[in-house]
C-alpha positions in Angstrom: 0.9 1.9 -10.5 3.9 0.6 -12.4 5.2 -1.0 -9.2 1.7 -2.6 -8.7 1.7 -4.0 -12.3 5.2 -5.5 -11.9 4.1 -7.2 -8.7 1.1 -8.7 -10.5 3.2 -9.9 -13.3 5.6 -11.5 -10.7 2.7 -13.2 -9.0 1.3 -14.5 -12.3 4.7 -15.8 -13.4 5.3 -17.4 -10.1 2.0 -19.3 -10.4 2.9 -20.9 -13.7 4.6 -24.1 -12.8 8.1 -24.7 -14.1 8.6 -27.5 -16.5 5.0 -27.9 -17.8 3.1 -28.0 -14.5 2.4 -31.4 -12.9 5.0 -33.5 -11.2 5.9 -36.6 -13.2 4.5 -39.7 -11.9 7.1 -42.1 -10.5 7.7 -45.1 -12.6 5.8 -48.0 -11.2 3.8 -50.9 -12.2 0.7 -48.7 -12.7 -0.8 -48.6 -16.1 -0.9 -45.7 -18.4 -4.5 -44.8 -17.3 -3.4 -44.4 -13.7 -0.5 -42.3 -14.7 -2.7 -40.0 -16.8 -5.3 -39.8 -14.0 -2.6 -38.8 -11.5 -1.2 -36.3 -13.9 -4.7 -34.8 -14.5 -5.3 -34.6 -10.7 -2.0 -32.8 -10.2 -2.8 -30.4 -13.0 -6.2 -29.8 -11.5 -4.7 -29.0 -8.1 -2.2 -26.6 -9.6 -4.9 -24.9 -11.6 -7.2 -24.5 -8.6 -4.3 -23.1 -6.5 -3.4 -20.7 -9.3 -7.0 -19.6 -9.7 -7.4 -18.9 -6.0 -4.1 -16.9 -5.9 -5.0 -15.0 -9.1 -8.4 -13.9 -7.7 -6.8 -12.9 -4.4 -4.1 -10.9 -6.2 -6.7 -9.2 -8.4 -8.7 -8.2 -5.4 -5.6 -6.9 -3.6 -4.5 -5.0 -6.8 -8.0 -3.4 -7.1 -8.0 -2.4 -3.4 -4.5 -1.0 -3.7 -5.4 1.0 -6.8 -8.5 2.4 -5.1 -6.6 3.2 -2.0 -4.0 5.0 -4.0 -6.8 7.2 -5.5 -8.0 8.0 -2.0 -4.5 9.0 -0.9 -4.3 11.3 -3.9 -7.7 12.9 -3.2 -6.6 13.6 0.4 -3.3 15.1 -0.8 -5.4 17.3 -3.2 -7.7 18.4 -0.3 -4.7 19.4 1.7 -3.2 21.4 -1.1 -6.6 23.2 -1.7 -7.0 23.9 2.0 -3.4 25.3 2.2 -4.1 27.5 -0.8 -7.3 28.8 0.7 -5.4 29.5 4.0 -2.8 31.4 2.0 -5.4 33.4 0.1 -7.3 34.2 3.3 -4.0 35.3 5.0 -3.2 37.6 2.1 -6.7 39.2 2.2 -6.3 39.6 5.9 -3.0 41.4 5.5 -4.5 43.8 2.9 -7.4 44.5 5.3 -5.0 45.1 8.2 -2.9 47.5 6.1 -6.0 49.4 5.0 -7.2 49.5 8.6 -3.9 50.8 9.8 -3.7 53.4 7.0 -7.3 54.6 7.7 -6.7 54.8 11.4 -3.6 56.9 10.9 -5.4 59.2 8.5 -8.3 59.6 10.9 -6.5 62.3 12.9 -5.7 64.4 9.9 -9.3 65.0 8.6 -12.1 67.3 9.5 -15.1 66.2 11.5 -17.5 65.0 8.7 -15.0 62.8 6.9 -13.7 61.7 10.3 -17.1 60.1 11.2 -17.1 58.4 7.8 -13.6 57.1 8.4 -14.5 55.9 11.9 -17.3 53.8 10.3 -14.8 52.5 7.8 -12.5 51.6 10.6 -15.3 49.7 12.4 -16.2 48.0 9.1 -12.6 46.9 8.6 -12.4 45.6 12.2 -15.5 43.6 11.4 -13.9 42.3 8.2 -10.8 41.2 10.2 -13.0 39.3 12.7 -14.7 37.6 9.8 -11.4 36.7 8.2 -10.1 35.4 11.6 -13.1 33.1 11.7 -12.5 32.0 8.1 -8.8 31.3 8.8 -9.8 29.2 11.8 -12.3 27.3 9.7 -9.8 26.7 7.0 -7.1 25.5 9.4 -9.6 23.1 10.9 -10.3 21.8 7.3 -6.6 21.5 6.7 -6.1 19.5 9.9 -9.0 17.2 9.0 -7.6 16.6 5.5 -4.1 15.9 7.0 -5.7 13.4 9.4 -7.6 11.8 6.5 -4.4 11.5 4.5 -2.6 9.8 7.3 -5.5 7.3 7.7 -5.6 6.6 3.9 -1.8 6.2 3.7 -1.9 3.7 6.6 -4.5 1.6 4.8 -2.5 1.9 1.6 0.6 0.7 3.4 -1.3 -2.3 4.9 -2.7 -3.2 1.5 0.8 -2.9 0.0 2.2 -5.2 2.7 -0.6 -7.8 2.0 0.3 -7.8 -1.7 4.0 -8.2 -0.7 3.1 -11.2 1.5 1.1 -12.7 -1.4 4.1 -12.3 -3.7 6.4 -13.8 -1.2 4.0 -16.7 -0.5 3.7 -17.5 -4.2 7.4 -17.4 -4.6 7.8 -19.8 -1.7 5.2 -22.2 -3.1 6.7 -22.3 -6.5 8.5 -25.7 -7.1 
C-alpha cells in the first residue's frame, strides 16, 4: 500500500506543470486579449489532461488495492486449508496408532472382550477411511486455493504494470 501511495503521489506531482502551467505565448503583434485567450486555452488543455490522468490513476489505484485484498484472502484460504490438512493428518496418526495398539492387544484377551475389540478395530478402520476422504477433500481445497492465488496474483501483477505504465507516460508527458 505504501508503494501504491508513493506512485500516486508521483503521478500527481508529474501532472502539475512546471513553472506555473501554460506555455508562455510568443511575443508577437497580438494584443493582450489574444495572449490571455491563448494562455487560458493552454491552461484548459493542461487541466483536462490532468483530470483524465487523475481519474485513470484513481481507478487503477482502487483496482490495485482491491486486487491486493483478493490476494491476501487467497493466501489466508491456503493457510487455513494447510492447517486443516495438518490437523486431519494428526487425527489420522492418532487413530492409526490406536488401531495398531488395539489390533496387537486383540490376541491377548479372552473371547468376550475380543469380540468387542474386533468391533473397535472395525470402527477404527471406518474412522480411517473417513479421515482419508477428509484429507483428500482438504487437499483438493488447498489446490483450488493455490490456483485462485496464482490467478489473483497474475491480475495484481497486470494492474501493477498498468499503474507503472501510467506513471511512465505521465513522466514522459511532463514538460
